[in-house]
C-alpha positions as CSV (number, residue, x, y, z in Angstrom):
1,M,-165.4,44.6,-32.5
2,K,-168.3,45.9,-30.4
3,F,-166.2,45.7,-27.3
4,R,-163.1,47.2,-29.0
5,A,-165.2,50.2,-30.3
6,M,-166.7,50.8,-26.8
7,A,-163.2,50.5,-25.3
8,L,-161.8,53.1,-27.7
9,A,-164.7,55.4,-26.8
10,G,-164.2,54.8,-23.1
11,A,-160.4,55.2,-23.3
12,S,-160.9,58.5,-25.1
13,A,-163.2,59.8,-22.3
14,L,-160.6,58.6,-19.8
15,M,-157.9,60.7,-21.5
16,L,-160.2,63.7,-21.5
17,S,-160.9,63.4,-17.8
18,G,-157.2,62.9,-17.0
19,C,-157.7,60.1,-14.5
20,L,-160.9,58.4,-13.7
21,L,-161.5,56.8,-10.2
22,S,-164.9,55.1,-9.6
23,P,-166.4,53.6,-6.5
24,G,-167.7,50.0,-6.5
25,Q,-169.4,48.3,-3.6
26,F,-168.8,50.5,-0.5
27,T,-169.8,51.9,2.9
28,S,-168.9,55.4,3.8
29,Q,-169.6,57.7,6.7
30,L,-168.8,61.3,7.5
31,E,-169.1,62.8,11.1
32,L,-169.1,66.5,11.6
33,M,-169.5,67.8,15.2
34,K,-170.0,71.2,16.9
35,D,-166.6,71.0,18.7
36,G,-164.9,71.1,15.2
37,S,-164.1,67.4,15.1
38,F,-164.6,65.3,12.0
39,A,-164.2,61.7,11.0
40,F,-164.4,60.2,7.5
41,A,-164.4,56.5,6.5
42,Y,-164.6,54.6,3.2
43,D,-164.6,50.8,3.2
44,G,-165.0,49.2,-0.2
45,E,-163.9,49.1,-3.8
46,I,-162.2,51.8,-5.9
47,Q,-161.4,51.2,-9.6
48,M,-158.8,53.1,-11.6
49,L,-159.8,52.7,-15.2
50,A,-156.3,53.7,-16.3
51,L,-155.1,50.3,-15.0
52,S,-158.0,48.3,-16.3
53,K,-158.4,46.2,-19.4
54,L,-160.5,49.1,-20.9
55,A,-157.4,51.3,-21.0
56,E,-155.3,48.5,-22.4
57,M,-157.8,47.8,-25.2
58,G,-158.2,51.5,-26.0
59,S,-154.4,52.1,-26.1
60,K,-153.8,49.5,-28.9
61,V,-153.0,50.9,-32.3
62,D,-155.4,49.4,-34.9
63,E,-153.2,48.2,-37.7
64,T,-155.9,46.4,-39.6
65,F,-156.8,48.1,-42.8
66,E,-160.4,48.0,-44.0
67,A,-161.7,50.1,-46.9
68,E,-165.0,52.0,-46.4
69,C,-167.2,53.5,-49.1
70,W,-170.7,54.9,-49.2
71,D,-173.3,55.6,-51.8
72,E,-175.2,58.9,-52.4
73,D,-177.5,58.1,-49.6
74,F,-174.6,57.5,-47.3
75,D,-175.3,53.8,-47.1
76,P,-172.3,51.4,-47.0
77,R,-171.3,49.9,-50.4
78,D,-168.5,47.8,-51.8
79,C,-165.4,49.8,-52.8
80,T,-164.0,49.6,-56.3
81,P,-160.4,48.2,-56.6
82,A,-159.2,51.8,-57.3
83,E,-160.9,53.2,-54.3
84,E,-159.6,50.5,-52.0
85,A,-156.1,51.0,-53.3
86,E,-156.2,54.8,-52.8
87,Q,-157.5,54.4,-49.2
88,K,-154.8,51.8,-48.4
89,R,-152.1,54.2,-49.6
90,E,-153.5,57.0,-47.4
91,W,-153.8,54.6,-44.4
92,E,-150.1,53.4,-44.8
93,A,-148.9,57.0,-45.1
94,E,-150.5,57.8,-41.8
95,A,-149.2,54.8,-39.9
96,E,-146.3,56.6,-38.3
97,T,-148.5,59.5,-37.3
98,R,-150.9,57.0,-35.5
99,R,-148.1,55.4,-33.6
100,A,-146.6,58.8,-32.6
101,K,-150.0,59.9,-31.3
102,K,-150.5,56.8,-29.2
103,A,-147.0,57.2,-27.8
104,Q,-147.8,60.8,-26.9
105,E,-151.0,59.7,-25.2
106,A,-149.2,57.1,-23.2
107,E,-146.7,59.7,-21.9
108,Q,-149.7,62.0,-21.0
109,M,-151.4,59.2,-19.1
110,K,-148.1,58.5,-17.2
111,A,-147.9,62.2,-16.2
112,F,-151.6,62.2,-15.1
113,L,-150.8,59.1,-12.9
114,G,-148.0,60.8,-11.1
115,G,-145.2,59.0,-12.9
116,I,-146.8,55.5,-12.8
117,D,-146.7,53.8,-16.2
118,P,-150.1,52.0,-16.6
119,S,-148.6,49.6,-19.1
120,N,-146.2,48.3,-16.5
121,P,-147.4,45.0,-14.9
122,E,-146.2,46.3,-11.6
123,A,-148.1,49.6,-11.8
124,A,-151.0,48.5,-9.6
125,R,-148.6,47.2,-6.9
126,E,-146.7,50.4,-7.0
127,L,-149.8,52.5,-6.6
128,A,-151.0,50.3,-3.7
129,E,-147.7,50.9,-1.9
130,K,-147.9,54.6,-2.6
131,L,-151.4,54.8,-1.1
132,Q,-150.4,52.9,2.0
133,R,-147.7,55.5,2.7
134,Q,-150.4,58.2,2.9
135,R,-152.2,58.8,6.1
136,G,-155.6,57.1,6.4
137,W,-155.1,54.3,3.9
138,T,-155.1,51.3,6.3
139,T,-155.6,48.6,3.7
140,V,-155.1,48.7,-0.1
141,E,-155.5,45.3,-1.8
142,Y,-155.3,44.9,-5.6
143,K,-157.9,42.6,-7.0
144,G,-157.0,42.9,-10.7
145,D,-158.4,44.9,-13.7
146,G,-157.7,48.3,-12.0
147,L,-159.8,47.4,-9.0
148,F,-158.6,48.0,-5.4
149,D,-160.2,46.9,-2.1
150,V,-159.5,49.7,0.4
151,D,-160.1,50.6,4.0
152,F,-159.7,54.4,4.6
153,S,-160.4,56.3,7.8
154,I,-159.2,59.6,9.1
155,S,-160.2,62.0,11.9
156,G,-159.2,65.3,13.4
157,Q,-160.2,69.0,13.6
158,L,-162.0,70.4,10.5
159,T,-159.9,73.5,10.1
160,H,-159.7,73.3,6.3
161,D,-161.5,71.8,3.3
162,F,-161.4,68.0,2.9
163,V,-161.5,65.9,-0.3
164,F,-161.5,62.1,-0.8
165,P,-159.7,60.5,-2.4
166,T,-156.4,62.3,-2.9
167,I,-153.4,60.5,-4.3
168,E,-149.9,61.9,-4.1
169,K,-148.7,63.5,-7.4
170,M,-152.0,62.8,-9.0
171,A,-153.6,66.2,-9.3
172,M,-156.2,65.1,-11.8
173,A,-157.9,62.5,-9.7
174,N,-161.7,63.1,-9.4
175,S,-163.3,63.3,-6.0
176,F,-165.9,61.1,-4.4
177,V,-166.6,63.4,-1.4
178,S,-165.8,67.0,-0.7
179,V,-166.3,69.0,2.5
180,I,-166.0,72.7,2.0
181,L,-165.9,75.3,4.8
182,R,-167.9,78.5,4.4
183,D,-168.2,81.7,6.3
184,E,-170.6,82.0,9.3
185,G,-169.9,78.4,10.5
186,Q,-171.4,76.6,7.5
187,V,-170.1,73.4,5.9
188,R,-171.1,72.2,2.4
189,I,-170.8,68.5,1.6
190,D,-171.0,67.1,-1.9
191,A,-170.4,63.5,-3.1
192,P,-170.2,63.7,-6.9
193,G,-168.6,60.3,-7.1
194,F,-171.7,58.6,-5.6
195,A,-174.0,59.1,-8.5
196,A,-174.0,57.3,-11.8
197,Q,-176.0,59.5,-14.0
198,G,-177.7,62.9,-14.4
199,G,-177.3,65.8,-11.9
200,G,-175.4,68.0,-14.4
201,N,-172.0,66.7,-13.3
202,P,-169.8,65.6,-16.2
203,M,-168.2,62.9,-14.1
204,Q,-171.7,61.5,-13.5
205,G,-172.3,61.4,-17.3
206,M,-169.1,59.4,-17.7
207,M,-170.1,57.1,-14.9
208,G,-173.4,56.5,-16.8
209,G,-171.4,55.4,-19.8
210,M,-169.3,53.1,-17.6
211,A,-172.6,51.6,-16.4
212,G,-173.4,50.6,-20.0
213,L,-170.0,48.8,-20.2
214,A,-170.6,47.2,-16.9
215,G,-173.7,45.5,-18.2
216,L,-171.6,43.7,-20.8
217,S,-168.9,42.5,-18.4
218,G,-170.1,39.0,-18.3
219,E,-170.4,38.6,-22.1
220,A,-167.9,37.9,-24.9
221,D,-167.9,39.1,-28.5
222,A,-167.9,37.0,-31.6
223,E,-164.1,36.7,-31.5
224,G,-164.2,35.5,-27.9
225,E,-162.8,38.7,-26.4
226,T,-164.1,39.3,-22.9
227,P,-164.7,43.0,-22.0
228,P,-163.2,44.6,-19.0
229,R,-164.8,44.4,-15.6
230,I,-166.3,47.8,-14.8
231,V,-167.7,48.5,-11.3
232,I,-170.4,51.0,-10.6
233,A,-171.2,52.8,-7.3
234,D,-173.3,50.6,-5.1
235,G,-173.4,51.3,-1.3
236,D,-174.4,53.6,1.5
237,F,-173.3,57.1,2.5
238,T,-174.2,58.7,5.8
239,I,-173.5,62.0,7.5
240,V,-173.7,62.1,11.3
241,T,-173.8,65.6,12.9
242,D,-175.0,67.6,15.9
243,G,-175.1,70.8,13.8
244,R,-178.1,72.4,12.2
245,I,-179.0,70.9,8.9
246,L,-179.9,73.7,6.5
247,A,-180.4,71.6,3.3
248,N,-180.0,68.1,2.0
249,N,-181.4,65.9,-0.8
250,T,-182.0,62.6,1.1
251,D,-185.3,60.8,0.5
252,E,-186.3,60.8,4.2
253,G,-184.6,63.9,5.6
254,P,-182.7,64.0,8.9
255,Q,-183.2,61.1,11.4
256,R,-182.4,61.0,15.1
257,H,-179.1,59.6,16.1
258,A,-177.3,59.0,19.4
259,R,-174.9,61.8,18.5
260,G,-177.5,64.2,17.0
261,Q,-178.9,63.6,13.5
262,V,-178.1,61.4,10.6
263,L,-178.5,61.8,6.8
264,S,-178.5,58.6,4.8
265,W,-178.3,57.9,1.1
266,S,-178.6,54.5,-0.6
267,I,-176.4,54.6,-3.7
268,T,-177.2,52.3,-6.7
269,P,-176.4,52.4,-10.4
270,R,-179.7,54.2,-10.9
271,T,-178.9,57.1,-8.5
272,E,-179.3,60.3,-10.4
273,Q,-178.6,63.0,-7.8
274,A,-175.2,63.1,-6.0
275,P,-175.6,63.4,-2.2
276,T,-175.4,67.0,-1.0
277,A,-176.0,68.8,2.3
278,L,-175.4,72.1,4.0
279,I,-174.8,72.2,7.8
280,A,-174.5,75.2,10.1
281,F,-172.6,75.2,13.4
282,D,-174.0,78.3,15.2
């Protein structure tokens, strides 16, 4: 019951966020150069919780009735036969409403996923095929429980903003890394997906909750139910540039690199601040 309750809470958060993508073990690098060229690479795990056991557990309609009563101090107590009978009548009367609500949530999730039905056993394979049709997704291998092993790389001229990941028809996907062009030759880089907690980002707060579930992944409850495998960001993110670094939140600051300077972040489940930097190309 402990895992089912946590799954319900996690699934509710998932619905509120639309679609939650989270990084697992990874290595990622962004290159930004004065000549306007850029290159971005991400090699590692990405989990879509809408395809995981967490969403499956959370989507189940609980059809087990259990009367609940409290005393004047709001402490649990045994219900009288009359109280139990009254609660059961109300519970049975709301059964159709509960099922209709779950059906509506299932349709909403399908819409958030660009038409992919998360309850379909072929959903993960369908998503992998969709991603491999998009430019940059060299490898997309499904490992089960909503977890994909991917190799993504793309390069070109930075003439517009860039966000990773983007998935066709999935407008609600949250970003791991964003590159935003500013006036006066400045570029702002943020990596909200590479922090598990703190930082004032609502996605990071949710990732912190997922970290709590991840700590229980190897356990089973009293009924022998194994919780879903939840991955948490664990890897390295670097920015290589020959531009002028105006601001960053690395521990050691810019370091020399063969192509200019490099900023490095080591990402762990304890990372509180999402990587960020501001670079000028005068």
